[in-house]
N, C-alpha and C positions, 0 to 999 in steps of 0.2 A: 502492499498498501504505501501510496507519496505521501510523503510529510507536509504541512499546511503548506511551508514555502514553497513547496516544488509547484504542488498543484498553485498557487495565488499565481506562480513563475507562468506557467502552462495557459492559466485561464483568465486574470485577469490581472495580473501583475503588473502586466505594462501598460495600462492606464495608468498606476497609480506610481510607478515607476519612471514615466514621460512625468509627471505632474508633482512628485516630491526628488525629483534627483534623484532615484533611489541607485547606488553605484552596486549593491551588489547584487540586482536581479542578474536575476539566473541567466544563462545561454537562450532557452528554451521563451521567455520573458523577452528577450531581445530580439528575438525572430518572431516574434507573434503568432508562435504555431501550438500544436498540442505536443507534451511529450507523446512516445509511442506508448508506454504503458496506459495511457488512459483511454485506448481510440477503441478499447472492448467495455459491451455493456455489463459489467460483471458490480457485485454488493462495493466489492473496496473501492471502485471509483462513485460511486453513488454514496457513500459515505462518507470520502474524504468532500465532496461537494456539499454536503451537509453542514460540516463546516463552515461555510461559509454565511451561514445564515446566524441570527441572534438569540433564534426561541430554543430557548434551555434543554438542554439532550433530553431529559425526562419528561417533555412535553410534545403533545403530537397536535399539529396544527393541521385541522382537515375543512380550515371554512375559508382557503383560496375564493369560492365564490363570491364572497363580502367585499374580500380587499386580502392580497397577498403580501408573503413576509419578503423586504426587497434585501437582493446578497447585500453583503459589506460592499463592493464595490460600486453600487449606489448608492446608498446611504455615502460611503466616503463621498463619493463625485460630489456630490449634492452639497455636506459639511463643507468642501474646503474650497467649491466654488462659493459658495456665501461668503465665509471669512475673506475669500483671495476681497471679494468684493468688499467686503467695508475697509477693509486692512486699508486698500489701495483709494478709493472711492473720491480721496483729492485731486491721483494723480488723472483722473477723465476727464480727456477736454471734449467730448462729444464732437471730432470730427471722426467722418466717415469709418478712415483708415484705422484706428483704434478700436477695442474689443467692444462690442459691446456691456452694459450692465444689466440691463434689465432685457425681457421681451415683450411683443404686441406693436414693435414696429417695423418690423422684418421680416422677411419670408422665409428665414432659417431653412432654405434650399439640401445644404446636407442632413438634416434632423428628417425632412419628408424624404427625400429620398432614401435614406434607409427604411423608413416606415414602408413605403412604396416597394421596397424591395422584398420586404417580407411579405409582403399581404398578395402581392402579385398585380399590382397597379401603377399609375406611372405617377413622377412628385406633385405634376401639375392637377392628377385628380385628389392629392391629401390635403385637408386644410387641418393645421394642430385645435383640439378645442381642449376641455379641463375632461369630458368624463362622454359616456352615452347618452344622456339626458342630455345636453349640449348639443349633441349630432341629431338628434330625434325632433329636439325642438327648431333646428335650424331647417331641418327636411319641411318639415308640416310646418313653419311658421313662412318659408318661402316656397314653396309651391304655388302657383295660380288655380288653385280651387275653387269655386265659385258656386253659392246654394244648391244643393240639390245631388253633387257631385258626391261621388259613396270612397268610402277608404273601409277597408274589410280589415280587422285585427284579430285578433284569439284574446278569450276569455282568461289566458294564461302570461298574460304580458305586463311586465313590469312598470308600476307605476311611473317610471320617469320615461317609458314608451307610448303609455296612453296618454298619457295627460297632456299633450302638446298638442294630437289628435283632438280630444276634447277643446280642448281650449279653441281651436282650429273651426269644431261645428258650433259652437256658443257663440263664437267671433262672426263666422262667414257661413253659416249654416248649412254645411257641407251634413252630410250623414255617415256616422261613424258604427258602423255595422261589426260584432263582437258575433264571431264563432265559436262554437264550445267543441274542447279538444278530450277526446276519450283518455279516461286516467287507469292504467297508460294505456298508447296507441298501440295495436299488434306489428303492425306494418308503415312502410311509406306513403303509399297511398291511401291509407284513411285519411294522413293529414291533408293529403293534393286535394282528396275531393269538397276537403273541409271546406275550398278555397274557391271549389270549380262549382258549389254547389249553391254559394251564395252571391255568385257575381251576376248582375244585372247587366243592362248597357248605361247605368249611369256612375258602374263601378267606374274610376279610374286610379286605386293606387292599391297596392296588398301591400300591408305594413305586417313581415316576417322574423319570425322570430329565429334566427339560427339555433340558440340552444335558449330553454326557458330559463328560468333564474329560478323557480320556484322547485321545480319535477324534474327540471334537468330532460326536459324531452328535445331533440338534437331532429328540427325539422329538413325536408328534403330540398335545402334550399338550389341546387345546383334545375332540379327538374322545376320547381314552382317557378324559378326567374326564367325561365325556358319556355314555358308556357305563358304567363305574365307575356313576356314581350311578341310571343306571337299574336297577342291579343291585344297589344297597344296600352298596356294597363303598367304605370309604373310597379316598382317593386325598391321597396325601403326594407332594410335588413339588419333587424338588431341584434349585434355580434360582440355584447358587452361581455358577454360570458367566453370569448370565445380564442382573440387573438391571446397566442401565448400558448393555448390550451393546444387547438387542431390546427393542421396547418391549413392554411387559406391561399385562394389563388382565384382575386377577385374579378377580373378581367375571365376566367373559365368561367367564374358562378354567374355572371352575367347578369349584375342585377346593378339596379341604377343608383342605388346610393347606401353605403354601409358605414356605422359607427359601432364606436367599441370604448372600451374601457381596458386600459393599458395597465392601469394599476390593479387589476384581480392577478389573471394566470402569466402575462408579462412581464408580474413583480417590480414593475416600474414605481414612480413615486405616487402618492396621492395628486390627481391633481392634472393628471395625463391621460389624454385620451385624443381619437382621431375622426373625423369624418370624411368620407369616400363619396365621392359626385360625379361618376364617368363620365367622360369627356365630352357626351353626345347630351348629358340633361346636365350637366353645370349651366350654358347660358341662360338655362330656363329657371334659376335657383333664385330668388331675390335673396339678400343679406338680412338678417334677421340682427346684428348690432352694427351699427355705423361708424365709421372712423375714416381715417385721412382715404382709403383706397377701397372703399365698401363700394366705388363705381367702377372699378376698374378692373373691365373684362376680357385683359389682354391674358393676366399674369397666373389662369388657372382660380382654385382654390382661393387663393391668395387673400379676394378678398373677403374669403370667409372666415377669416383670423385677423379682423380688423376690432378687437376688444380692448384698446386701451397700455397701461401698462401692468404687465406681468411678470414671472420670477424666470429669470433665464436660465436659474440654479437646478430648477425643477425637472426644465427642459434637457440640462446636461446630466443630470442621472437617468434619463428619459432614454438619453441616447445609450448610458452607458447600461440600460436593461436590455436593449436589442444587441448590441453588442454580446453582452453576458449569455443572452439566451444562443445568436447565432453561433457562438464558440462552442456551445451544446451540439447545438445542431435541432433545429425544430422537427426534424423526422423523430431523432433519438425522443427528444423530452415526448410527443404527444405515445410515441410506443410506450415509455417509459411508465406516464400516468395512465393511458388506457391500461396495460400491464396489471397496475397496483390495483385498478378497478375492475378489474375483471376478477382478479383474485379474493375478493370482497366480497362480490356480490355472487363467486360461485359457493363460496360459504356460505353468505348467508340464505341461500337458497333448502342447504341440507338443514337447518333449523325450523322446522315446525310454526314455531311460533312468530317468526319473522315474516312480513310482509312488503315486499318491495314494490314501491309503486312510481319508481321511473323504469324509464321501456326497459328492454331486455332485448327487444329485436336488433341482431346485429350492425343495423344500418341506423338505427336509434342512439344507441348509447354514445356513453362518451365517457372522461374522468368522474363524472358528478354521480351520487348515485342518492337517493330517496329512499329511504326504510323505517319501518316502526316495528316494534316490540306489543305483542299484544298485552295487556295490564300495565299500561306505562303510557300515562299522555307526554305529547311529544317535550313541552316544557322538563317534565319528572327525568325523561329519558336520555336529553339533553343533559342534565346536571346530574343524572348519576355516571353516566360515562366519562366525567367530567371528576368530579369527587374518589370516583372509582381507582382510575385507568390516567387520569389526566388527558384525555382524548376529549381533543376540543370539534365537535361538529357544534352546527346552526340546528335548531328546531325551527322546522318551517309549518308548526301551527298542527293537531290534530285533525283528520286521521291519517294525515298524510307521517307526522315523524318526526325524524332529524336527517337535509342534508351532509353528506360526508366526501369534501372533495379531493381526493387524491392528487396531489403534484408531486414536483420533483426532490422538496425535503421531506416529504416522505417514505416510509420506509415499509417492505413487508412484513416485520418485526410489528412496526404501530398499526400497519392493518389486523396481525394477530391478537394485538391486545385489545385490539378494540371485539375479535369475535370471539377472546376467551372470557373477555368483561359480560359480554353478551350469555353467553352459557352461563356461567354463575348466575348471573340475575333469572334466565329459564330457571336452574337447577332452586334456587331459593323458593318458587313460585310454588313446586310440587308438595 
């Protein structure tokens, strides 16, 4: 197993060394590559990676669907930049050639290009936002919809994605139609038919959750976007739970708009989001917040970033999170987190008192599992897991139980600790 210095050298120390002038950086850090020892997906690699997070070793954090734990390099990057800005602020002369001290007035093209590469888009189609709620609001507020136009969404929407459409309905008289999602759905076609059966000649938008927040229902977004495109319907996808979790290719998906909250699965700092609007749809979306470049239609989604002064240090951390994720590899991350979740589900299925409420069809699953235990209300189940085993899940309310999100800082041992605790709780009730 690599020691901490070696791992940092390969994974993240190149960033810190450049910032701190670290003279004893390892050769692999100076090369910016991985040493051969960590090219395999063995548990030694993942145990070493786990040391890059501040979560205490005896605590198992399974609530990434709410907020992720940033690795040390992200935290250090934000703190170092904030310190540097405050220590040298008198040196800032506001000339164009001087490094910026805050965000909100520049295109931030380098960061947008990194996001675009990660999600299969182009930089001009990416706007930096604070979170998915901002993205949903920009799209709902910016589309030219009129009284009588119809938007279809599900009864499983996060409040941050449903509310912008409700505001649009109250202000402009559009009609918001909700379809009821079966829990759990049995196959992708069930979800596709919800939209098809609800569509009328007045339907202008399909608002589609890529992965629902409450019950972890993964929608067949590629097929839904294809059908929407064929029918001349705008497809708007809520991807709050997906960036850093599932591999993304938005051009291949074919959606008109997509937004996400990378402070969850990408492990970026809080206050980091992005909005994708396709090149074809961009000219038809009004800005929601206006500052100097709100009417600049030459520079892509830059006009959707006119929010005034922002925290550049957070954006530096955002970039560090993308670099950290890419060093591991998006495919490797997805394979790891889905594998841990399947380990959990496979054993939960063997406990008769457990009900899995999230999907189990192979095309609808994710790294998140929502499950309940007979005899326990959801908040009590959450509290028991923490009190007995320091396993942190999130209550989703009864009858759904708890939501357990497996990420790269989780381990098979932590999954097994969950299962052992459940078995003990069952045995005590006999």
